PLY file of the C-alpha trace (Angstrom):
ply
format ascii 1.0
element vertex 230
property float x
property float y
property float z
element edge 229
property int vertex1
property int vertex2
end_header
5.62 -7.01 17.09
7.96 -4.21 18.14
8.97 -3.58 14.51
5.35 -3.10 13.43
4.69 -0.79 16.39
7.75 1.29 15.48
6.64 1.42 11.83
3.13 2.50 12.85
4.54 5.12 15.21
6.83 6.45 12.48
3.82 7.12 10.23
1.93 8.83 13.05
4.89 11.03 13.92
5.86 11.79 10.32
2.29 12.62 9.30
1.84 14.88 12.33
5.06 16.77 11.53
3.96 17.16 7.91
0.52 18.43 8.95
2.07 21.01 11.27
4.33 22.15 8.44
1.33 22.32 6.10
0.10 25.41 7.95
3.17 27.31 6.78
2.84 26.28 3.13
1.30 28.83 0.81
-1.86 27.63 -0.97
-0.29 28.12 -4.39
2.29 25.44 -3.57
-0.29 22.75 -2.70
-0.87 21.97 -6.38
2.86 21.53 -6.84
2.94 19.10 -3.89
0.08 17.06 -5.38
1.95 16.89 -8.68
5.15 15.84 -6.89
3.32 13.06 -5.05
1.71 11.93 -8.30
5.08 11.68 -10.03
6.57 9.84 -7.04
3.70 7.35 -6.90
3.85 6.74 -10.65
7.61 6.16 -10.54
7.55 3.90 -7.47
4.64 1.89 -8.83
6.28 1.31 -12.21
9.57 0.43 -10.52
7.85 -2.21 -8.37
6.08 -3.73 -11.35
9.01 -3.63 -13.80
11.60 -4.94 -11.30
9.41 -7.88 -10.28
8.00 -8.91 -13.67
11.23 -10.74 -14.72
11.12 -12.71 -11.43
7.55 -13.91 -11.96
6.94 -17.61 -12.69
3.34 -16.83 -13.61
3.53 -13.98 -16.17
-0.23 -13.92 -16.79
-1.26 -13.91 -13.12
-1.06 -10.14 -12.68
-3.31 -9.61 -15.72
-5.90 -12.03 -14.36
-5.58 -10.45 -10.91
-6.19 -6.93 -12.20
-9.13 -8.07 -14.33
-10.85 -10.03 -11.54
-10.07 -7.32 -9.00
-11.53 -4.60 -11.23
-14.76 -6.54 -11.73
-15.15 -7.34 -8.02
-14.19 -3.84 -6.86
-16.56 -2.19 -9.32
-19.35 -4.54 -8.28
-18.74 -3.80 -4.59
-18.28 -0.05 -5.29
-15.22 0.06 -3.02
-14.08 3.45 -4.29
-17.52 5.06 -3.99
-18.08 3.78 -0.45
-14.61 4.92 0.62
-15.15 8.39 -0.83
-18.51 8.64 0.94
-16.81 7.69 4.22
-14.11 10.33 3.74
-16.71 12.98 2.80
-18.85 12.13 5.85
-15.85 12.82 8.05
-15.36 16.21 6.46
-12.52 15.11 4.20
-11.61 16.80 0.93
-11.81 15.10 -2.46
-8.02 14.91 -2.75
-7.76 13.15 0.63
-9.25 9.90 -0.67
-6.58 9.81 -3.41
-3.92 10.60 -0.84
-5.11 7.80 1.45
-5.19 5.31 -1.41
-1.65 6.28 -2.41
-0.32 6.27 1.14
-1.86 2.94 2.13
-0.53 1.21 -0.98
2.96 2.73 -0.64
3.22 1.82 3.05
1.80 -1.70 2.75
2.92 -3.03 -0.64
6.57 -3.94 -0.95
9.09 -6.51 0.20
9.98 -4.67 3.42
6.39 -4.39 4.57
5.48 -7.98 3.63
8.64 -9.95 4.40
9.53 -7.79 7.42
6.72 -9.14 9.67
7.57 -12.70 8.57
11.22 -12.26 9.57
10.11 -10.73 12.88
7.77 -13.65 13.60
10.11 -16.46 12.58
13.57 -15.16 13.49
12.84 -12.21 15.75
14.71 -10.01 13.24
13.26 -6.49 13.17
15.81 -5.02 10.74
13.52 -4.87 7.71
10.71 -3.28 9.68
13.01 -0.69 11.23
14.31 0.14 7.77
10.74 0.43 6.47
9.87 2.67 9.42
12.69 5.06 8.50
11.49 5.29 4.91
7.85 5.71 5.97
8.79 8.46 8.44
10.12 10.60 5.60
7.30 9.69 3.19
4.59 10.39 5.76
5.93 13.89 6.36
5.37 14.71 2.70
1.94 13.03 2.71
0.93 14.97 5.82
2.05 18.25 4.30
0.21 17.43 1.06
-3.09 15.96 2.25
-3.48 16.86 5.92
-4.49 15.10 9.14
-6.66 12.51 7.39
-3.46 10.69 6.38
-3.17 9.49 10.00
-5.69 6.81 9.01
-2.87 5.04 7.13
-1.21 4.10 10.44
-3.90 1.70 11.76
-4.25 0.19 8.27
-0.51 -0.55 8.22
-0.69 -2.00 11.74
-3.52 -4.37 10.75
-1.71 -5.34 7.52
1.67 -6.12 9.11
0.01 -7.52 12.24
-2.04 -9.94 10.16
1.05 -11.14 8.28
2.91 -11.51 11.60
0.13 -13.66 13.11
-0.09 -15.91 10.04
3.69 -16.39 9.99
3.91 -16.87 13.78
1.08 -19.28 14.35
0.37 -20.86 10.96
3.04 -21.06 8.24
5.84 -18.69 7.39
6.47 -20.75 4.25
3.23 -19.42 2.76
4.87 -16.01 2.22
7.31 -17.34 -0.33
9.45 -15.19 -2.58
7.10 -16.05 -5.47
4.02 -14.82 -3.62
5.75 -11.58 -2.57
6.79 -11.07 -6.19
3.25 -11.47 -7.51
1.77 -9.17 -4.87
4.47 -6.59 -5.60
3.68 -6.64 -9.33
-0.05 -6.12 -8.80
0.61 -3.58 -6.06
3.04 -1.73 -8.30
0.37 -1.22 -10.93
-2.11 -0.04 -8.30
0.40 2.48 -6.92
1.03 3.70 -10.48
-2.72 4.23 -11.00
-2.87 6.50 -7.94
-0.04 8.52 -9.49
-1.97 8.83 -12.76
-5.03 10.06 -10.84
-3.05 12.61 -8.82
-1.47 13.91 -12.03
-5.01 14.23 -13.44
-4.06 12.24 -16.52
-7.11 10.07 -15.97
-9.46 9.61 -13.04
-8.86 5.93 -12.23
-10.84 4.49 -9.32
-7.81 2.78 -7.76
-9.67 1.45 -4.74
-11.94 -0.56 -7.04
-8.81 -2.53 -7.96
-7.89 -3.43 -4.36
-9.45 -6.94 -4.57
-6.72 -7.64 -7.17
-4.26 -8.06 -4.30
-6.26 -11.03 -2.98
-6.09 -12.98 -6.25
-2.37 -13.99 -6.01
-2.93 -15.00 -2.36
-5.88 -17.21 -3.29
-3.99 -18.61 -6.28
-1.05 -19.72 -4.11
-3.39 -21.01 -1.41
-5.26 -23.21 -3.90
-1.98 -24.32 -5.49
-0.60 -25.38 -2.11
-3.81 -27.23 -1.23
-3.76 -29.13 -4.53
-0.13 -30.07 -4.00
-0.89 -31.17 -0.42
-3.73 -33.46 -1.46
0 1
1 2
2 3
3 4
4 5
5 6
6 7
7 8
8 9
9 10
10 11
11 12
12 13
13 14
14 15
15 16
16 17
17 18
18 19
19 20
20 21
21 22
22 23
23 24
24 25
25 26
26 27
27 28
28 29
29 30
30 31
31 32
32 33
33 34
34 35
35 36
36 37
37 38
38 39
39 40
40 41
41 42
42 43
43 44
44 45
45 46
46 47
47 48
48 49
49 50
50 51
51 52
52 53
53 54
54 55
55 56
56 57
57 58
58 59
59 60
60 61
61 62
62 63
63 64
64 65
65 66
66 67
67 68
68 69
69 70
70 71
71 72
72 73
73 74
74 75
75 76
76 77
77 78
78 79
79 80
80 81
81 82
82 83
83 84
84 85
85 86
86 87
87 88
88 89
89 90
90 91
91 92
92 93
93 94
94 95
95 96
96 97
97 98
98 99
99 100
100 101
101 102
102 103
103 104
104 105
105 106
106 107
107 108
108 109
109 110
110 111
111 112
112 113
113 114
114 115
115 116
116 117
117 118
118 119
119 120
120 121
121 122
122 123
123 124
124 125
125 126
126 127
127 128
128 129
129 130
130 131
131 132
132 133
133 134
134 135
135 136
136 137
137 138
138 139
139 140
140 141
141 142
142 143
143 144
144 145
145 146
146 147
147 148
148 149
149 150
150 151
151 152
152 153
153 154
154 155
155 156
156 157
157 158
158 159
159 160
160 161
161 162
162 163
163 164
164 165
165 166
166 167
167 168
168 169
169 170
170 171
171 172
172 173
173 174
174 175
175 176
176 177
177 178
178 179
179 180
180 181
181 182
182 183
183 184
184 185
185 186
186 187
187 188
188 189
189 190
190 191
191 192
192 193
193 194
194 195
195 196
196 197
197 198
198 199
199 200
200 201
201 202
202 203
203 204
204 205
205 206
206 207
207 208
208 209
209 210
210 211
211 212
212 213
213 214
214 215
215 216
216 217
217 218
218 219
219 220
220 221
221 222
222 223
223 224
224 225
225 226
226 227
227 228
228 229
């Protein structure tokens, strides 16, 4: 899991550098940074969704995923509980939006999903090292924008990539097919875009309430494989 460890370390280092730089940034520029991060998240999210939609073999799956995820997330009050946790730790209101954006950007995407699979099956760390380089730069900006609380993204990424690595290593690498990665990327792209909309203050969307949407494609492919097996 050297690639995942490097990727996690890159986020820790990048965020720390950004937080140290934050002290030298004038308060009047913080709003500009939030706007920049909102635009970046919106653009990256839309790019993920638009680029993967033509590759999808199940064009309605992302709609069903978002709908089911929204209902489940709202019922479980994921966003409210997360905000309460951040507030109890002395976090600012913008930090929860920053964490949601950072976690989704770091975890959702071909490099972060396929990378651990390639590491587990072939011992190839190239994708994870590439992802680490990108995350190093991104985390600097996140650290400068939202502060030390963004360090929380690192253990989340480690658990995400570590879980994928374990499944691929000890169960079945075939489960993480190109089709599954495509469907997760589409749903994830829309979630990343919603964080951008919130940061731009176009509409206050409770992005974290949509997180269960990411589980729907996984369950769909799991059931499909079980039906085919039996």
